[in-house]
KEPA-262815 format. One record per atom (N, C-alpha, C): residue in three letters; x, y, z; residue number from 1; atom name. Coordinates in Angstrom, 2 decimals. Layout:
N
+-----+---------+---------+---------+-----+----+
!   r !      c1 !      c2 !      c3 !   k !  a !
+-----+---------+---------+---------+-----+----+
! ALA !       X !       Y !       Z ! NUM ! CA !
...
+-----+---------+---------+---------+-----+----+
***
This chain:
81
+-----+---------+---------+---------+-----+----+
!   r !      c1 !      c2 !      c3 !   k !  a !
+-----+---------+---------+---------+-----+----+
! MET !   -8.00 !  -15.54 !   20.10 !   1 !  N !
! MET !   -6.81 !  -14.80 !   19.04 !   1 ! CA !
! MET !   -5.87 !  -13.86 !   19.93 !   1 !  C !
! THR !   -4.57 !  -13.95 !   19.47 !   2 !  N !
! THR !   -3.76 !  -13.18 !   20.07 !   2 ! CA !
! THR !   -3.70 !  -11.74 !   19.85 !   2 !  C !
! LYS !   -3.02 !  -10.74 !   20.47 !   3 !  N !
! LYS !   -3.11 !   -9.16 !   20.14 !   3 ! CA !
! LYS !   -2.13 !   -9.51 !   18.56 !   3 !  C !
! GLN !   -1.24 !  -10.02 !   18.57 !   4 !  N !
! GLN !   -0.35 !  -10.02 !   17.39 !   4 ! CA !
! GLN !   -1.34 !  -10.40 !   16.05 !   4 !  C !
! ASP !   -1.95 !  -11.63 !   16.35 !   5 !  N !
! ASP !   -2.83 !  -12.03 !   15.40 !   5 ! CA !
! ASP !   -3.79 !  -10.87 !   14.89 !   5 !  C !
! ARG !   -4.36 !  -10.36 !   15.97 !   6 !  N !
! ARG !   -5.05 !   -9.28 !   15.46 !   6 ! CA !
! ARG !   -4.68 !   -7.87 !   14.64 !   6 !  C !
! LEU !   -3.25 !   -7.51 !   15.06 !   7 !  N !
! LEU !   -2.80 !   -6.67 !   14.38 !   7 ! CA !
! LEU !   -2.45 !   -6.90 !   13.21 !   7 !  C !
! LYS !   -2.03 !   -8.28 !   12.70 !   8 !  N !
! LYS !   -1.87 !   -8.86 !   11.59 !   8 ! CA !
! LYS !   -3.14 !   -8.54 !   10.58 !   8 !  C !
! ALA !   -4.20 !   -9.01 !   11.34 !   9 !  N !
! ALA !   -5.45 !   -9.11 !   10.71 !   9 ! CA !
! ALA !   -5.85 !   -7.75 !   10.15 !   9 !  C !
! GLU !   -5.54 !   -6.70 !   11.20 !  10 !  N !
! GLU !   -6.05 !   -5.47 !   11.01 !  10 ! CA !
! GLU !   -5.13 !   -4.78 !    9.87 !  10 !  C !
! MET !   -3.81 !   -5.00 !    9.68 !  11 !  N !
! MET !   -3.06 !   -4.45 !    8.67 !  11 ! CA !
! MET !   -3.30 !   -5.14 !    7.34 !  11 !  C !
! LYS !   -3.83 !   -6.29 !    7.08 !  12 !  N !
! LYS !   -4.29 !   -6.94 !    6.21 !  12 ! CA !
! LYS !   -5.72 !   -6.09 !    5.64 !  12 !  C !
! LEU !   -6.58 !   -5.91 !    6.64 !  13 !  N !
! LEU !   -7.79 !   -5.16 !    6.11 !  13 ! CA !
! LEU !   -7.40 !   -3.94 !    5.83 !  13 !  C !
! LEU !   -6.57 !   -3.07 !    6.48 !  14 !  N !
! LEU !   -6.22 !   -1.83 !    6.01 !  14 ! CA !
! LEU !   -5.35 !   -1.78 !    4.45 !  14 !  C !
! THR !   -4.56 !   -2.86 !    4.39 !  15 !  N !
! THR !   -3.83 !   -2.83 !    3.02 !  15 ! CA !
! THR !   -5.16 !   -3.25 !    2.13 !  15 !  C !
! ALA !   -5.91 !   -3.72 !    2.18 !  16 !  N !
! ALA !   -7.12 !   -4.26 !    1.21 !  16 ! CA !
! ALA !   -7.92 !   -2.85 !    1.13 !  16 !  C !
! ILE !   -8.32 !   -2.01 !    2.06 !  17 !  N !
! ILE !   -8.93 !   -0.78 !    1.62 !  17 ! CA !
! ILE !   -8.30 !    0.21 !    1.23 !  17 !  C !
! TYR !   -7.08 !    0.36 !    1.74 !  18 !  N !
! TYR !   -5.92 !    1.37 !    0.97 !  18 ! CA !
! TYR !   -5.92 !    0.92 !   -0.68 !  18 !  C !
! ALA !   -5.47 !   -0.39 !   -0.88 !  19 !  N !
! ALA !   -5.17 !   -0.92 !   -1.99 !  19 ! CA !
! ALA !   -6.18 !   -0.56 !   -2.95 !  19 !  C !
! HIS !   -7.67 !   -0.73 !   -2.69 !  20 !  N !
! HIS !   -8.91 !   -0.51 !   -3.60 !  20 ! CA !
! HIS !   -8.90 !    0.87 !   -3.99 !  20 !  C !
! GLU !   -8.50 !    1.94 !   -3.08 !  21 !  N !
! GLU !   -8.80 !    3.16 !   -3.02 !  21 ! CA !
! GLU !   -7.43 !    3.78 !   -4.02 !  21 !  C !
! VAL !   -6.23 !    3.40 !   -3.64 !  22 !  N !
! VAL !   -5.47 !    3.79 !   -4.93 !  22 ! CA !
! VAL !   -4.88 !    3.22 !   -5.74 !  22 !  C !
! PHE !   -5.18 !    1.89 !   -6.19 !  23 !  N !
! PHE !   -5.06 !    1.11 !   -7.41 !  23 ! CA !
! PHE !   -6.14 !    1.37 !   -7.95 !  23 !  C !
! GLU !   -7.17 !    1.56 !   -7.76 !  24 !  N !
! GLU !   -8.79 !    1.46 !   -8.54 !  24 ! CA !
! GLU !   -9.63 !    2.65 !   -8.37 !  24 !  C !
! GLY !   -8.86 !    3.79 !   -7.56 !  25 !  N !
! GLY !   -9.40 !    4.98 !   -7.28 !  25 ! CA !
! GLY !   -9.51 !    5.67 !   -8.55 !  25 !  C !
! GLN !  -10.53 !    7.03 !   -8.36 !  26 !  N !
! GLN !  -10.76 !    7.72 !   -9.47 !  26 ! CA !
! GLN !  -10.05 !    9.26 !   -9.34 !  26 !  C !
! THR !   -9.22 !    9.48 !   -8.04 !  27 !  N !
! THR !   -8.60 !   10.89 !   -7.82 !  27 ! CA !
! THR !   -7.31 !   10.75 !   -8.12 !  27 !  C !
! VAL !   -6.55 !    9.74 !   -7.21 !  28 !  N !
! VAL !   -5.20 !    9.23 !   -7.16 !  28 ! CA !
! VAL !   -4.96 !    7.63 !   -7.66 !  28 !  C !
! ARG !   -4.01 !    7.47 !   -8.45 !  29 !  N !
! ARG !   -3.86 !    6.12 !   -8.71 !  29 ! CA !
! ARG !   -2.27 !    5.98 !   -8.27 !  29 !  C !
! GLN !   -1.94 !    4.80 !   -7.54 !  30 !  N !
! GLN !   -0.59 !    4.53 !   -7.17 !  30 ! CA !
! GLN !   -0.31 !    3.26 !   -8.23 !  30 !  C !
! GLY !    0.94 !    3.35 !   -8.92 !  31 !  N !
! GLY !    1.40 !    2.16 !   -9.56 !  31 ! CA !
! GLY !    1.66 !    1.27 !   -8.79 !  31 !  C !
! LYS !    1.40 !   -0.23 !   -9.38 !  32 !  N !
! LYS !    1.59 !   -1.37 !   -8.73 !  32 ! CA !
! LYS !    3.09 !   -1.50 !   -8.34 !  32 !  C !
! PRO !    3.40 !   -1.74 !   -6.90 !  33 !  N !
! PRO !    4.99 !   -1.74 !   -6.53 !  33 ! CA !
! PRO !    5.75 !   -3.21 !   -7.28 !  33 !  C !
! HIS !    6.63 !   -2.90 !   -7.56 !  34 !  N !
! HIS !    7.41 !   -4.04 !   -7.89 !  34 ! CA !
! HIS !    8.95 !   -3.94 !   -7.67 !  34 !  C !
! CYS !    9.74 !   -4.76 !   -7.70 !  35 !  N !
! CYS !   11.16 !   -4.89 !   -7.35 !  35 ! CA !
! CYS !   11.70 !   -6.53 !   -7.79 !  35 !  C !
! CYS !   12.94 !   -6.41 !   -7.91 !  36 !  N !
! CYS !   13.50 !   -7.91 !   -8.40 !  36 ! CA !
! CYS !   12.74 !   -8.39 !   -9.61 !  36 !  C !
! GLY !   12.34 !   -7.61 !  -10.48 !  37 !  N !
! GLY !   11.60 !   -8.04 !  -11.49 !  37 ! CA !
! GLY !   10.34 !   -8.51 !  -11.33 !  37 !  C !
! LYS !    9.74 !   -8.67 !   -9.97 !  38 !  N !
! LYS !    8.24 !   -8.89 !  -10.05 !  38 ! CA !
! LYS !    7.35 !   -8.02 !   -9.28 !  38 !  C !
! VAL !    6.08 !   -8.06 !   -9.32 !  39 !  N !
! VAL !    5.12 !   -7.37 !   -8.71 !  39 ! CA !
! VAL !    4.90 !   -7.70 !   -7.10 !  39 !  C !
! ILE !    4.88 !   -6.92 !   -6.30 !  40 !  N !
! ILE !    4.99 !   -7.33 !   -4.89 !  40 ! CA !
! ILE !    3.70 !   -7.76 !   -4.50 !  40 !  C !
! ASP !    3.32 !   -8.81 !   -3.96 !  41 !  N !
! ASP !    2.04 !   -9.14 !   -3.04 !  41 ! CA !
! ASP !    2.03 !   -8.43 !   -2.04 !  41 !  C !
! LEU !    1.09 !   -7.58 !   -1.73 !  42 !  N !
! LEU !    1.12 !   -6.57 !   -0.42 !  42 ! CA !
! LEU !    0.60 !   -7.46 !    0.55 !  42 !  C !
! PHE !    0.17 !   -8.44 !    0.43 !  43 !  N !
! PHE !   -0.39 !   -9.24 !    1.39 !  43 ! CA !
! PHE !    0.46 !  -10.33 !    2.05 !  43 !  C !
! THR !    1.53 !  -10.47 !    1.32 !  44 !  N !
! THR !    2.71 !  -11.40 !    1.86 !  44 ! CA !
! THR !    4.10 !  -10.52 !    2.34 !  44 !  C !
! THR !    3.90 !   -9.46 !    2.35 !  45 !  N !
! THR !    5.06 !   -8.73 !    3.09 !  45 ! CA !
! THR !    4.67 !   -7.47 !    3.86 !  45 !  C !
! ASN !    5.75 !   -6.97 !    4.26 !  46 !  N !
! ASN !    5.33 !   -5.74 !    5.27 !  46 ! CA !
! ASN !    5.28 !   -4.69 !    4.32 !  46 !  C !
! VAL !    4.24 !   -3.74 !    4.93 !  47 !  N !
! VAL !    3.75 !   -2.71 !    4.24 !  47 ! CA !
! VAL !    3.68 !   -1.54 !    5.19 !  47 !  C !
! THR !    4.03 !   -0.24 !    4.91 !  48 !  N !
! THR !    3.80 !    1.08 !    5.56 !  48 ! CA !
! THR !    2.89 !    1.68 !    4.73 !  48 !  C !
! PHE !    2.10 !    2.78 !    5.34 !  49 !  N !
! PHE !    1.19 !    3.62 !    4.65 !  49 ! CA !
! PHE !    1.87 !    4.97 !    4.80 !  49 !  C !
! ARG !    1.88 !    5.84 !    3.79 !  50 !  N !
! ARG !    2.02 !    7.33 !    3.53 !  50 ! CA !
! ARG !    0.87 !    7.84 !    3.21 !  50 !  C !
! GLN !    0.58 !    9.06 !    4.09 !  51 !  N !
! GLN !   -0.46 !    9.73 !    3.84 !  51 ! CA !
! GLN !   -0.10 !   10.80 !    3.16 !  51 !  C !
! ILE !   -1.04 !   11.24 !    2.07 !  52 !  N !
! ILE !   -1.12 !   12.38 !    1.25 !  52 ! CA !
! ILE !   -2.37 !   13.22 !    1.27 !  52 !  C !
! THR !   -2.54 !   14.39 !    1.41 !  53 !  N !
! THR !   -3.55 !   15.03 !    1.09 !  53 ! CA !
! THR !   -3.70 !   15.88 !   -0.13 !  53 !  C !
! ILE !   -4.92 !   15.56 !   -0.74 !  54 !  N !
! ILE !   -5.35 !   16.10 !   -1.94 !  54 ! CA !
! ILE !   -6.70 !   17.27 !   -1.72 !  54 !  C !
! GLY !   -6.59 !   18.71 !   -1.60 !  55 !  N !
! GLY !   -7.68 !   19.15 !   -1.28 !  55 ! CA !
! GLY !   -7.99 !   19.17 !    0.18 !  55 !  C !
! LYS !   -9.34 !   18.32 !    0.49 !  56 !  N !
! LYS !   -9.79 !   17.98 !    1.80 !  56 ! CA !
! LYS !   -9.48 !   16.61 !    1.98 !  56 !  C !
! LYS !   -9.22 !   16.00 !    1.10 !  57 !  N !
! LYS !   -9.24 !   14.38 !    1.38 !  57 ! CA !
! LYS !   -7.93 !   13.77 !    1.28 !  57 !  C !
! VAL !   -7.77 !   12.99 !    2.34 !  58 !  N !
! VAL !   -6.59 !   12.22 !    2.67 !  58 ! CA !
! VAL !   -6.46 !   10.95 !    1.90 !  58 !  C !
! PHE !   -5.29 !   10.36 !    1.53 !  59 !  N !
! PHE !   -4.98 !    8.93 !    0.55 !  59 ! CA !
! PHE !   -4.12 !    8.52 !    1.42 !  59 !  C !
! HIS !   -3.84 !    7.30 !    1.41 !  60 !  N !
! HIS !   -2.85 !    6.22 !    2.17 !  60 ! CA !
! HIS !   -2.30 !    5.66 !    1.08 !  60 !  C !
! LEU !   -0.98 !    5.98 !    0.48 !  61 !  N !
! LEU !   -0.30 !    5.38 !   -0.26 !  61 ! CA !
! LEU !    0.49 !    4.00 !    0.23 !  61 !  C !
! ILE !    0.77 !    2.98 !   -0.31 !  62 !  N !
! ILE !    1.27 !    1.68 !    0.36 !  62 ! CA !
! ILE !    2.39 !    1.56 !   -0.32 !  62 !  C !
! GLU !    3.30 !    1.17 !    0.82 !  63 !  N !
! GLU !    4.88 !    1.28 !    0.61 !  63 ! CA !
! GLU !    5.40 !   -0.04 !    1.19 !  63 !  C !
! PRO !    5.62 !   -1.09 !    0.42 !  64 !  N !
! PRO !    5.89 !   -2.45 !    0.78 !  64 ! CA !
! PRO !    7.42 !   -2.69 !    0.91 !  64 !  C !
! SER !    7.61 !   -3.76 !    1.68 !  65 !  N !
! SER !    9.03 !   -3.90 !    1.50 !  65 ! CA !
! SER !    9.31 !   -5.20 !    0.58 !  65 !  C !
! CYS !   10.16 !   -5.25 !   -0.24 !  66 !  N !
! CYS !   10.64 !   -6.06 !   -1.43 !  66 ! CA !
! CYS !   10.93 !   -7.63 !   -0.37 !  66 !  C !
! PRO !   10.10 !   -8.72 !   -0.58 !  67 !  N !
! PRO !   10.17 !   -9.75 !   -0.11 !  67 ! CA !
! PRO !   11.71 !  -10.72 !   -0.84 !  67 !  C !
! ILE !   12.41 !   -9.96 !   -1.37 !  68 !  N !
! ILE !   13.53 !  -10.87 !   -2.15 !  68 ! CA !
! ILE !   14.72 !  -10.02 !   -1.50 !  68 !  C !
! CYS !   14.85 !   -8.64 !   -1.55 !  69 !  N !
! CYS !   15.96 !   -8.19 !   -1.59 !  69 ! CA !
! CYS !   15.87 !   -6.97 !   -0.03 !  69 !  C !
! GLY !   14.65 !   -7.14 !    0.26 !  70 !  N !
! GLY !   14.36 !   -6.60 !    1.60 !  70 ! CA !
! GLY !   14.18 !   -4.80 !    1.47 !  70 !  C !
! SER !   14.45 !   -4.16 !    0.08 !  71 !  N !
! SER !   14.22 !   -2.74 !   -0.07 !  71 ! CA !
! SER !   12.92 !   -2.26 !    0.14 !  71 !  C !
! ARG !   12.51 !   -1.21 !    0.46 !  72 !  N !
! ARG !   11.36 !   -0.36 !    0.77 !  72 ! CA !
! ARG !   11.21 !    0.34 !   -0.53 !  72 !  C !
! ILE !    9.94 !    0.01 !   -1.11 !  73 !  N !
! ILE !    9.43 !    0.50 !   -2.52 !  73 ! CA !
! ILE !    8.89 !    1.94 !   -2.04 !  73 !  C !
! LYS !    9.32 !    3.02 !   -2.42 !  74 !  N !
! LYS !    8.51 !    4.14 !   -2.52 !  74 ! CA !
! LYS !    7.54 !    4.13 !   -3.44 !  74 !  C !
! ALA !    5.97 !    4.86 !   -2.79 !  75 !  N !
! ALA !    5.13 !    4.77 !   -3.48 !  75 ! CA !
! ALA !    4.95 !    6.11 !   -4.70 !  75 !  C !
! ASN !    4.49 !    5.54 !   -6.04 !  76 !  N !
! ASN !    4.44 !    6.61 !   -6.88 !  76 ! CA !
! ASN !    2.95 !    6.77 !   -7.43 !  76 !  C !
! CYS !    2.53 !    7.81 !   -7.49 !  77 !  N !
! CYS !    1.23 !    8.26 !   -7.72 !  77 ! CA !
! CYS !    1.07 !    9.25 !   -8.92 !  77 !  C !
! THR !   -0.32 !    8.98 !   -9.41 !  78 !  N !
! THR !   -0.45 !    9.93 !  -10.36 !  78 ! CA !
! THR !   -2.11 !   10.73 !   -9.81 !  78 !  C !
! LEU !   -2.03 !   11.83 !  -10.14 !  79 !  N !
! LEU !   -3.35 !   12.78 !   -9.46 !  79 ! CA !
! LEU !   -4.42 !   12.74 !  -11.08 !  79 !  C !
! LEU !   -5.38 !   12.41 !  -10.94 !  80 !  N !
! LEU !   -6.41 !   11.61 !  -11.80 !  80 ! CA !
! LEU !   -7.12 !   13.04 !  -12.12 !  80 !  C !
! ALA !   -7.72 !   13.48 !  -11.08 !  81 !  N !
! ALA !   -8.70 !   14.67 !  -11.21 !  81 ! CA !
! ALA !   -8.46 !   15.69 !  -10.15 !  81 !  C !
+-----+---------+---------+---------+-----+----+
***
């Protein structure tokens, strides 16, 4: 496995972990990213992570690029608890 393959695998793992935390979590809920009339598949596009701190806990919001137009989709989230 090449270094680039390892980095891609690591990004997919982080995306899965953070997606579970912010799309199904009990403290912060991020809206599903969408652009060009479609919900973006986080595993088939480039993503970046944005950290926010609430109290003493750090959350990682996911900001993907639209695979159609290339725009960066800013994360929007709601505090639940």
